[in-house]
Backbone as ProteinMPNN parsed JSONL, in Angstrom:
{"seq_chain_A": "MMNRLLGYFVFAVWACFGMNTLAQSSPVLEEHEMLKMDEGVWSAKITMWADPDTEPTISTAKETNTMVGKLWSIGKLEGNIGGMDYVGYATLGYDPIQKKYVGTWVDSVTPAITQMVGTYGVKTKTLTLFYSISGPDGQEEKRKNVMVYKDKSTRDFTMFIKNGDEWIRSMEIMYARIE", "coords_chain_A": {"N_chain_A": [[89.383, 35.736, 130.311], [87.028, 36.191, 128.868], [86.644, 38.901, 129.454], [88.829, 40.028, 128.14], [88.223, 39.431, 125.458], [85.858, 40.904, 125.228], [86.947, 43.437, 125.579], [88.59, 43.65, 123.248], [86.542, 43.579, 121.34], [85.099, 45.934, 121.934], [87.108, 47.813, 121.377], [87.452, 47.308, 118.611], [84.938, 48.047, 117.598], [84.949, 50.763, 118.281], [87.16, 51.555, 116.775], [86.209, 51.183, 114.191], [83.857, 52.78, 114.038], [84.03, 54.971, 115.845], [86.443, 56.32, 115.155], [85.757, 57.214, 112.612], [83.728, 59.067, 113.2], [85.237, 60.81, 114.768], [87.113, 61.724, 112.885], [85.407, 63.09, 111.168], [84.674, 65.182, 112.792], [86.976, 66.616, 113.15], [88.174, 68.733, 111.335], [90.69, 69.637, 108.908], [92.297, 72.595, 109.323], [93.103, 75.91, 108.133], [95.105, 76.831, 109.813], [96.5, 74.518, 110.437], [98.058, 74.077, 108.236], [100.525, 75.42, 108.379], [102.148, 73.729, 109.814], [103.363, 71.963, 108.115], [105.639, 73.221, 107.247], [107.759, 72.527, 108.855], [108.343, 69.955, 108.179], [110.584, 67.363, 107.204], [114.191, 66.846, 106.97], [116.666, 68.355, 108.909], [119.669, 70.238, 109.401], [121.173, 71.382, 112.395], [122.504, 74.108, 114.012], [123.497, 74.763, 117.14], [123.514, 77.187, 119.608], [124.295, 77.96, 122.867], [123.796, 79.763, 125.893], [124.983, 79.887, 129.121], [124.881, 81.957, 130.772], [124.142, 85.377, 130.188], [126.486, 86.883, 130.051], [128.584, 85.206, 129.472], [130.746, 83.215, 127.347], [129.255, 81.473, 124.641], [128.306, 77.974, 124.232], [128.761, 75.87, 121.456], [127.105, 73.606, 119.397], [126.238, 70.832, 117.229], [123.462, 69.319, 115.564], [120.905, 67.067, 114.374], [117.677, 67.335, 113.035], [114.627, 65.686, 112.571], [111.52, 65.848, 111.124], [108.189, 64.79, 110.929], [104.898, 64.488, 109.553], [101.882, 63.658, 111.231], [99.242, 62.442, 109.93], [97.336, 65.205, 108.903], [97.289, 66.928, 110.949], [99.201, 67.037, 113.0], [102.631, 67.626, 113.832], [105.559, 65.809, 114.316], [108.646, 65.776, 115.876], [112.152, 64.93, 115.993], [115.102, 65.547, 117.626], [118.516, 65.076, 117.428], [121.795, 64.784, 118.71], [125.124, 65.747, 119.769], [125.39, 67.457, 122.487], [126.911, 69.909, 124.312], [128.916, 68.115, 124.916], [127.666, 65.707, 125.494], [125.671, 62.902, 124.492], [122.489, 63.47, 123.077], [118.971, 63.458, 122.847], [115.82, 64.567, 121.746], [112.248, 64.972, 121.688], [109.537, 66.416, 119.954], [106.156, 67.564, 119.799], [103.742, 69.167, 117.776], [100.872, 71.016, 117.17], [97.651, 72.359, 116.178], [95.153, 73.609, 118.206], [91.844, 73.786, 117.819], [89.867, 74.438, 119.642], [91.048, 75.905, 121.757], [92.071, 77.787, 120.096], [94.77, 78.072, 119.612], [98.239, 77.294, 119.074], [99.66, 74.247, 120.097], [102.035, 72.377, 121.948], [104.471, 69.852, 122.833], [107.416, 68.819, 124.658], [109.96, 66.507, 125.222], [112.994, 65.138, 126.531], [116.29, 63.591, 126.655], [117.563, 64.399, 128.977], [115.953, 65.786, 130.713], [113.649, 65.463, 133.336], [110.919, 65.995, 133.209], [107.893, 66.575, 131.335], [107.437, 69.111, 128.916], [104.955, 71.461, 128.302], [103.537, 73.482, 125.882], [102.059, 76.561, 124.693], [100.811, 78.707, 122.177], [101.042, 81.183, 119.514], [100.829, 81.792, 115.939], [102.178, 83.99, 113.655], [101.076, 84.933, 110.606], [101.907, 86.905, 108.728], [104.491, 87.582, 109.624], [105.64, 85.126, 109.678], [106.16, 83.709, 112.061], [106.342, 81.634, 114.836], [105.365, 81.569, 118.133], [105.786, 80.264, 121.259], [104.771, 79.722, 124.61], [105.706, 78.741, 127.944], [106.233, 77.112, 131.154], [108.802, 75.978, 133.351], [110.495, 74.04, 135.903], [113.253, 75.539, 137.303], [116.876, 75.143, 137.78], [117.141, 75.714, 140.482], [114.772, 74.931, 141.511], [112.758, 76.763, 141.362], [110.013, 78.255, 139.564], [110.413, 78.846, 136.124], [109.662, 81.08, 133.614], [109.286, 80.716, 130.183], [109.978, 81.26, 126.676], [109.66, 80.299, 123.336], [110.71, 81.069, 120.102], [110.158, 80.682, 116.751], [111.266, 81.489, 113.62], [110.361, 81.39, 110.347], [112.284, 81.572, 107.746], [112.584, 80.938, 104.988], [111.803, 78.275, 102.665], [113.887, 76.579, 103.244], [115.235, 77.419, 105.47], [115.197, 78.15, 108.891], [114.927, 79.874, 111.996], [115.437, 79.506, 115.435], [114.807, 80.699, 118.681], [115.302, 80.586, 122.132], [114.016, 81.932, 125.109], [114.408, 83.095, 128.498], [112.466, 84.33, 131.101], [113.294, 87.124, 133.011], [112.446, 88.959, 135.519], [110.967, 91.69, 134.084], [112.101, 91.297, 131.677], [113.069, 89.469, 128.743], [115.478, 87.067, 128.41], [117.85, 85.885, 126.171], [118.632, 82.49, 125.792], [119.245, 80.337, 124.187], [119.961, 79.566, 120.781], [118.985, 78.19, 117.694], [120.017, 77.502, 114.531], [118.572, 76.487, 111.677], [119.001, 74.466, 108.776], [117.733, 73.125, 105.848], [118.198, 69.734, 105.033], [117.04, 67.645, 103.623]], "CA_chain_A": [[89.382, 35.552, 128.877], [85.837, 36.858, 128.345], [86.873, 40.346, 129.549], [89.771, 40.388, 127.086], [87.47, 39.41, 124.204], [84.973, 42.06, 125.247], [87.804, 44.6, 125.353], [88.933, 43.68, 121.827], [85.331, 43.904, 120.607], [84.83, 47.361, 122.143], [88.119, 48.547, 120.617], [87.161, 47.139, 117.188], [83.769, 48.879, 117.292], [85.395, 52.159, 118.331], [88.052, 51.788, 115.638], [85.406, 51.271, 112.958], [82.847, 53.842, 114.058], [84.492, 56.136, 116.598], [87.438, 57.041, 114.374], [85.053, 57.892, 111.532], [83.084, 60.223, 113.813], [86.296, 61.727, 115.17], [87.666, 62.329, 111.677], [84.433, 64.042, 110.652], [84.584, 66.333, 113.686], [88.29, 67.24, 113.239], [88.6, 69.16, 109.998], [91.985, 70.277, 108.762], [92.09, 74.037, 109.217], [94.189, 76.697, 107.541], [96.172, 76.912, 110.819], [97.289, 73.287, 110.404], [98.934, 74.097, 107.069], [101.872, 75.889, 108.701], [102.92, 72.629, 110.397], [104.118, 71.319, 107.034], [106.907, 73.921, 107.037], [108.805, 71.851, 109.626], [108.537, 68.604, 107.669], [111.851, 67.094, 106.531], [115.403, 66.634, 107.77], [117.329, 69.643, 109.063], [120.867, 70.369, 110.223], [120.915, 72.376, 113.437], [123.648, 74.685, 114.72], [122.931, 75.16, 118.429], [124.335, 78.08, 120.423], [123.661, 78.059, 124.189], [124.433, 80.629, 126.867], [124.673, 79.582, 130.518], [124.682, 83.278, 131.362], [124.299, 86.329, 129.082], [127.825, 87.481, 130.037], [129.6, 84.19, 129.215], [130.867, 82.72, 125.977], [128.311, 80.382, 124.417], [128.778, 76.692, 123.714], [128.18, 75.629, 120.138], [126.982, 72.186, 119.078], [125.452, 70.557, 116.038], [122.49, 68.236, 115.712], [120.035, 66.822, 113.215], [116.27, 67.246, 113.416], [113.763, 65.059, 111.584], [110.116, 66.135, 111.423], [107.206, 64.129, 110.069], [103.507, 64.805, 109.847], [100.955, 62.594, 111.616], [98.069, 62.929, 109.22], [97.497, 66.612, 108.532], [96.995, 67.709, 112.144], [100.296, 67.083, 113.975], [104.024, 67.463, 113.438], [106.364, 65.134, 115.332], [110.05, 66.014, 115.575], [113.202, 64.281, 116.788], [116.378, 66.248, 117.567], [119.591, 64.207, 117.906], [123.131, 65.338, 118.547], [126.011, 65.75, 120.921], [125.237, 68.83, 122.956], [127.689, 70.123, 125.527], [129.751, 66.951, 125.187], [126.924, 64.483, 125.789], [124.648, 62.518, 123.521], [121.22, 64.108, 123.421], [117.848, 63.252, 121.948], [114.595, 65.2, 122.221], [111.071, 64.78, 120.831], [108.553, 67.492, 120.017], [104.894, 67.49, 119.077], [103.184, 70.49, 117.529], [99.594, 70.991, 116.477], [96.78, 73.512, 116.414], [93.956, 73.236, 118.949], [90.793, 74.711, 117.4], [89.054, 74.869, 120.779], [91.79, 77.002, 122.387], [92.502, 78.704, 119.05], [96.198, 78.25, 119.886], [99.14, 76.184, 118.766], [100.02, 73.52, 121.31], [103.159, 71.486, 121.718], [105.137, 69.22, 123.972], [108.833, 68.512, 124.483], [110.633, 65.617, 126.18], [114.344, 64.85, 126.062], [117.065, 62.596, 127.39], [118.183, 64.951, 130.188], [114.968, 66.499, 131.528], [112.707, 64.463, 133.854], [109.514, 66.407, 133.113], [107.415, 66.965, 130.011], [107.149, 70.529, 128.762], [103.746, 71.715, 127.517], [103.624, 74.846, 125.377], [100.881, 77.122, 124.028], [101.177, 79.969, 121.57], [100.41, 81.698, 118.307], [101.635, 81.907, 114.723], [101.901, 85.2, 112.875], [101.177, 84.613, 109.184], [102.686, 87.935, 108.028], [105.896, 87.52, 110.048], [106.042, 83.715, 109.646], [106.777, 83.507, 113.373], [105.628, 80.833, 115.828], [105.8, 81.909, 119.487], [105.197, 79.355, 122.249], [105.079, 80.055, 126.001], [105.619, 77.624, 128.881], [106.969, 77.247, 132.414], [109.48, 74.772, 133.83], [111.226, 74.23, 137.161], [114.656, 75.842, 137.052], [117.835, 74.369, 138.567], [116.933, 75.982, 141.904], [113.426, 74.488, 141.876], [111.812, 77.855, 141.139], [109.396, 78.28, 138.249], [110.967, 79.727, 135.11], [108.803, 81.324, 132.463], [110.103, 80.656, 128.965], [109.349, 81.565, 125.392], [110.365, 79.835, 122.149], [110.306, 81.808, 118.911], [110.654, 80.093, 115.51], [111.031, 82.348, 112.466], [110.499, 80.643, 109.104], [112.905, 82.511, 106.806], [112.17, 80.473, 103.676], [111.518, 76.835, 102.707], [115.071, 75.813, 103.643], [115.903, 78.062, 106.602], [114.376, 78.649, 110.001], [115.728, 80.26, 113.162], [114.762, 79.267, 116.71], [115.425, 81.34, 119.836], [114.661, 80.322, 123.425], [114.208, 83.006, 126.074], [113.996, 82.901, 129.889], [112.003, 85.618, 131.631], [113.981, 87.608, 134.207], [111.707, 90.186, 135.827], [110.169, 92.089, 132.922], [112.945, 91.152, 130.494], [113.301, 88.143, 128.178], [116.904, 86.864, 128.18], [118.144, 84.812, 125.216], [119.439, 81.415, 126.375], [119.655, 79.392, 123.156], [119.56, 79.793, 119.397], [119.241, 77.09, 116.765], [119.902, 77.885, 113.123], [118.247, 75.281, 110.924], [119.111, 74.446, 107.31], [117.136, 71.891, 105.34], [119.066, 68.739, 104.396], [116.167, 66.978, 102.652]], "C_chain_A": [[88.203, 36.304, 128.243], [86.024, 38.376, 128.376], [87.82, 40.823, 128.452], [89.059, 40.43, 125.733], [86.523, 40.595, 124.108], [85.762, 43.341, 124.982], [88.194, 44.749, 123.887], [87.731, 44.087, 120.986], [85.026, 45.404, 120.711], [85.822, 48.198, 121.344], [87.819, 48.481, 119.119], [85.976, 48.008, 116.767], [84.179, 50.35, 117.278], [86.266, 52.472, 117.123], [87.258, 51.965, 114.35], [84.497, 52.494, 112.93], [83.327, 55.117, 114.743], [85.493, 56.958, 115.829], [86.781, 57.809, 113.236], [84.382, 59.159, 112.057], [84.125, 61.266, 114.196], [86.868, 62.446, 113.957], [86.71, 63.37, 111.113], [84.387, 65.301, 111.51], [85.913, 67.072, 113.816], [88.766, 67.682, 111.864], [90.005, 69.752, 110.029], [91.72, 71.759, 108.494], [93.292, 74.699, 108.546], [95.375, 76.785, 108.513], [97.061, 75.662, 110.823], [98.315, 73.288, 109.27], [100.365, 74.506, 107.417], [102.754, 74.78, 109.261], [103.79, 71.93, 109.358], [105.479, 71.977, 106.804], [108.055, 73.252, 107.783], [109.19, 70.5, 109.039], [109.884, 68.477, 106.947], [112.979, 66.856, 107.516], [116.209, 67.928, 107.736], [118.654, 69.484, 109.806], [120.589, 71.499, 111.213], [122.233, 72.82, 114.066], [123.094, 75.313, 115.995], [123.937, 76.01, 119.203], [123.604, 78.275, 121.741], [124.506, 78.94, 125.107], [124.026, 80.196, 128.265], [124.317, 80.872, 131.242], [124.902, 84.278, 130.224], [125.714, 86.905, 128.955], [128.932, 86.477, 129.74], [129.647, 83.835, 127.733], [129.902, 81.557, 125.784], [129.031, 79.079, 124.067], [128.048, 76.457, 122.399], [128.229, 74.135, 119.853], [126.236, 72.052, 117.761], [124.545, 69.365, 116.299], [121.752, 68.067, 114.395], [118.605, 66.707, 113.735], [115.479, 66.664, 112.249], [112.322, 65.265, 112.014], [109.219, 65.44, 110.41], [105.811, 64.563, 110.489], [102.776, 63.535, 110.261], [99.615, 63.042, 111.046], [98.337, 64.353, 108.765], [97.355, 67.532, 109.736], [98.171, 67.894, 113.093], [101.649, 66.937, 113.285], [104.75, 66.809, 114.62], [107.819, 65.308, 114.942], [110.979, 65.283, 116.519], [114.509, 65.031, 116.545], [117.438, 65.345, 118.174], [120.929, 64.889, 117.695], [123.964, 65.127, 119.782], [126.046, 67.189, 121.377], [125.966, 68.981, 124.278], [128.511, 68.906, 125.91], [129.007, 65.687, 125.549], [125.889, 64.207, 124.712], [123.291, 62.997, 124.004], [120.186, 63.723, 122.385], [116.61, 63.899, 122.574], [113.485, 65.009, 121.203], [110.077, 65.91, 121.055], [107.276, 67.075, 119.3], [104.423, 68.921, 118.882], [101.909, 70.329, 116.728], [98.831, 72.271, 116.755], [95.516, 73.01, 117.073], [92.85, 74.225, 118.591], [89.899, 75.174, 118.545], [89.734, 76.036, 121.493], [92.117, 78.129, 121.405], [93.97, 79.097, 119.268], [96.971, 77.06, 119.341], [99.551, 75.559, 120.083], [101.162, 72.568, 120.979], [103.663, 70.886, 123.003], [106.6, 68.997, 123.615], [109.264, 67.568, 125.606], [112.025, 65.355, 125.627], [115.069, 63.93, 127.027], [117.711, 63.127, 128.662], [117.206, 65.64, 131.129], [113.904, 65.518, 132.015], [111.23, 64.818, 133.717], [109.17, 66.752, 131.675], [107.128, 68.472, 130.016], [105.921, 70.662, 127.862], [103.711, 73.197, 127.171], [102.333, 75.259, 124.679], [101.304, 78.454, 123.408], [100.444, 80.279, 120.287], [101.393, 81.691, 117.142], [101.2, 83.154, 113.985], [102.141, 84.929, 111.403], [102.074, 85.618, 108.461], [104.167, 87.859, 108.37], [106.482, 86.118, 109.958], [106.776, 83.336, 110.93], [105.844, 82.746, 114.296], [106.209, 81.167, 117.19], [105.041, 81.039, 120.474], [105.68, 79.731, 123.641], [104.904, 78.826, 126.875], [106.387, 77.965, 130.147], [107.616, 75.911, 132.742], [110.056, 75.073, 135.207], [112.688, 74.442, 136.818], [115.564, 74.998, 137.941], [117.669, 74.558, 140.079], [115.542, 75.568, 142.387], [112.357, 75.546, 141.681], [111.259, 77.798, 139.724], [110.108, 79.289, 137.346], [109.956, 79.859, 133.982], [109.714, 81.4, 131.242], [109.262, 80.936, 127.734], [110.255, 81.014, 124.295], [109.814, 80.58, 120.943], [110.965, 81.152, 117.7], [110.265, 81.013, 114.367], [111.345, 81.521, 111.219], [110.988, 81.612, 108.035], [112.476, 82.207, 105.37], [111.985, 78.957, 103.782], [112.681, 76.011, 103.253], [115.784, 76.369, 104.868], [114.883, 78.482, 107.651], [115.282, 78.88, 111.198], [114.885, 80.157, 114.418], [115.526, 80.009, 117.798], [114.605, 81.015, 121.074], [115.025, 81.466, 124.367], [113.749, 82.562, 127.459], [113.6, 84.269, 130.417], [112.725, 85.919, 132.939], [113.37, 88.962, 134.551], [110.792, 90.511, 134.66], [110.905, 91.853, 131.602], [113.055, 89.695, 130.059], [114.774, 88.043, 127.808], [117.109, 85.678, 127.24], [119.035, 83.758, 125.899], [119.922, 80.409, 125.339], [119.158, 79.861, 121.794], [119.861, 78.516, 118.623], [118.995, 77.618, 115.361], [119.726, 76.596, 112.331], [118.448, 75.495, 109.43], [118.595, 73.086, 106.836], [118.204, 71.019, 104.669], [118.274, 68.034, 103.299], [114.715, 67.27, 102.966]], "O_chain_A": [[88.358, 36.966, 127.217], [85.617, 39.068, 127.444], [87.631, 41.905, 127.896], [89.266, 41.358, 124.951], [86.394, 41.216, 123.053], [85.305, 44.221, 124.252], [88.138, 45.85, 123.34], [87.871, 44.849, 120.029], [84.735, 46.059, 119.709], [85.437, 49.177, 120.705], [87.922, 49.494, 118.427], [86.005, 48.632, 115.707], [83.802, 51.095, 116.374], [86.129, 53.533, 116.515], [87.599, 52.803, 113.515], [84.386, 53.165, 111.904], [83.057, 56.22, 114.268], [85.412, 58.187, 115.842], [87.192, 58.926, 112.923], [84.462, 60.211, 111.423], [83.925, 62.461, 113.978], [87.084, 63.657, 114.003], [87.145, 64.416, 110.632], [84.089, 66.381, 110.999], [85.978, 68.072, 114.531], [89.666, 67.068, 111.291], [90.446, 70.294, 111.043], [91.008, 72.118, 107.556], [94.358, 74.098, 108.419], [96.526, 76.809, 108.078], [98.239, 75.739, 111.171], [99.322, 72.582, 109.337], [101.315, 73.999, 106.82], [103.979, 74.875, 109.194], [104.834, 71.37, 109.691], [106.376, 71.36, 106.228], [109.211, 73.394, 107.384], [110.246, 69.959, 109.366], [110.276, 69.359, 106.182], [112.765, 66.688, 108.717], [116.41, 68.521, 106.677], [118.752, 68.685, 110.738], [119.865, 72.446, 110.907], [122.985, 71.998, 114.59], [122.322, 76.27, 115.942], [125.075, 75.594, 119.422], [122.448, 78.697, 121.761], [125.736, 78.882, 125.106], [122.834, 80.144, 128.567], [123.548, 80.87, 132.203], [125.764, 84.052, 129.375], [126.102, 87.362, 127.88], [130.106, 86.845, 129.751], [128.719, 84.115, 126.975], [129.751, 80.732, 126.685], [130.194, 79.077, 123.665], [126.875, 76.8, 122.251], [129.257, 73.485, 120.042], [125.677, 73.018, 117.244], [124.83, 68.517, 117.145], [121.95, 68.82, 113.441], [118.356, 66.059, 114.752], [115.632, 67.082, 111.101], [111.94, 64.904, 113.128], [109.453, 65.494, 109.203], [105.581, 64.954, 111.634], [103.02, 62.463, 109.707], [98.943, 63.908, 111.606], [99.431, 64.669, 108.297], [97.304, 68.753, 109.591], [98.154, 68.811, 113.914], [101.788, 66.223, 112.292], [104.573, 67.208, 115.771], [108.195, 65.022, 113.805], [110.654, 65.044, 117.682], [114.969, 65.141, 115.409], [117.288, 64.892, 119.309], [121.177, 65.493, 116.651], [123.57, 64.427, 120.715], [126.658, 68.041, 120.733], [125.68, 68.274, 125.244], [128.777, 68.682, 127.091], [129.635, 64.682, 125.882], [125.316, 65.115, 124.11], [122.984, 62.934, 125.194], [120.479, 63.666, 121.191], [116.385, 63.792, 123.78], [113.741, 64.898, 120.004], [109.809, 66.309, 122.188], [107.312, 66.329, 118.322], [104.673, 69.786, 119.722], [101.868, 69.602, 115.735], [99.302, 73.151, 117.474], [94.87, 72.093, 116.567], [92.902, 75.382, 119.009], [89.236, 76.205, 118.427], [89.09, 77.038, 121.803], [92.4, 79.259, 121.803], [94.358, 80.258, 119.132], [96.429, 75.968, 119.171], [99.765, 76.26, 121.072], [101.243, 72.027, 119.876], [103.338, 71.335, 124.102], [106.979, 68.985, 122.443], [108.972, 67.8, 126.779], [112.227, 65.347, 124.412], [114.539, 63.543, 128.069], [118.359, 62.358, 129.371], [117.588, 66.039, 132.229], [113.31, 64.809, 131.203], [110.372, 64.012, 134.078], [110.029, 67.166, 130.896], [106.638, 69.021, 131.002], [105.855, 70.053, 126.794], [103.838, 74.056, 128.043], [101.607, 74.422, 124.143], [102.046, 79.228, 124.012], [99.382, 79.727, 120.0], [102.606, 81.598, 117.324], [100.015, 83.357, 113.72], [103.281, 84.716, 110.989], [102.918, 85.218, 107.659], [105.012, 88.052, 107.496], [107.686, 85.936, 110.139], [107.85, 82.735, 110.903], [104.702, 83.151, 114.516], [107.42, 81.062, 117.388], [103.812, 81.068, 120.527], [106.86, 80.026, 123.834], [104.066, 77.969, 126.595], [107.096, 78.969, 130.211], [107.062, 74.851, 132.455], [110.099, 76.229, 135.628], [113.294, 73.625, 136.125], [115.078, 74.223, 138.765], [118.015, 73.673, 140.862], [115.177, 75.823, 143.535], [111.168, 75.257, 141.819], [111.938, 77.354, 138.799], [110.371, 80.425, 137.742], [109.457, 78.861, 133.463], [110.759, 82.05, 131.259], [108.033, 80.861, 127.747], [111.467, 81.231, 124.314], [108.6, 80.708, 120.781], [112.192, 81.074, 117.628], [109.084, 81.29, 114.16], [112.456, 81.017, 111.06], [110.203, 82.383, 107.482], [112.058, 83.1, 104.633], [112.01, 78.414, 104.886], [112.488, 74.872, 103.679], [116.825, 75.847, 105.265], [113.854, 79.083, 107.344], [116.274, 78.176, 111.391], [113.76, 80.654, 114.467], [116.755, 79.958, 117.838], [113.381, 81.146, 121.078], [116.172, 81.91, 124.422], [112.824, 81.76, 127.589], [114.311, 85.252, 130.209], [112.766, 85.093, 133.85], [113.721, 89.982, 133.959], [109.941, 89.704, 134.288], [110.386, 92.176, 130.534], [113.126, 88.794, 130.895], [115.272, 88.825, 126.998], [116.595, 84.589, 127.491], [120.055, 84.091, 126.502], [120.9, 79.701, 125.576], [118.092, 80.465, 121.67], [120.865, 77.848, 118.869], [117.913, 78.113, 115.045], [120.603, 75.732, 112.312], [118.118, 76.548, 108.885], [118.977, 72.041, 107.363], [118.998, 71.493, 103.856], [118.768, 67.847, 102.187], [113.824, 66.797, 102.262]]}, "name": "protein", "num_of_chains": 1, "seq": "MMNRLLGYFVFAVWACFGMNTLAQSSPVLEEHEMLKMDEGVWSAKITMWADPDTEPTISTAKETNTMVGKLWSIGKLEGNIGGMDYVGYATLGYDPIQKKYVGTWVDSVTPAITQMVGTYGVKTKTLTLFYSISGPDGQEEKRKNVMVYKDKSTRDFTMFIKNGDEWIRSMEIMYARIE"}
């Protein structure tokens, strides 16, 4: 009982003083501003290729993105993809120490978390994130996600898998703002 009370006390002290110190040391930077572009509810037309030479499968989904303070975007993608119900969650923020955008992805069909790192081009309005995952054969696959912000109501996402020196398109998502 005493340990629990001590734990609550330590948490309360940290919440009162530690959060204030943390907030003072974590300024909102110009790089964080781009995260607001994802905020809102979006329709998503998803086109996926199992192989570059095959016909793609097309699905639809809805993505909802909210800001956590001014430093992080949290997104939820829901739909029926390839005939099965699917849900995925993304985080995206800017790490001032790495001077890179950082993100994560988890979903209802993948047993591992994906961690991504990349850059945003202000002139091209393009976010490019790189990461690696284990492919179906257990081998590491290098991947790249590219999000192009066309305007306030349209953005295009393309996922690529690296094959030798070439990046092969494996998925596209065309987003249109609903609200």
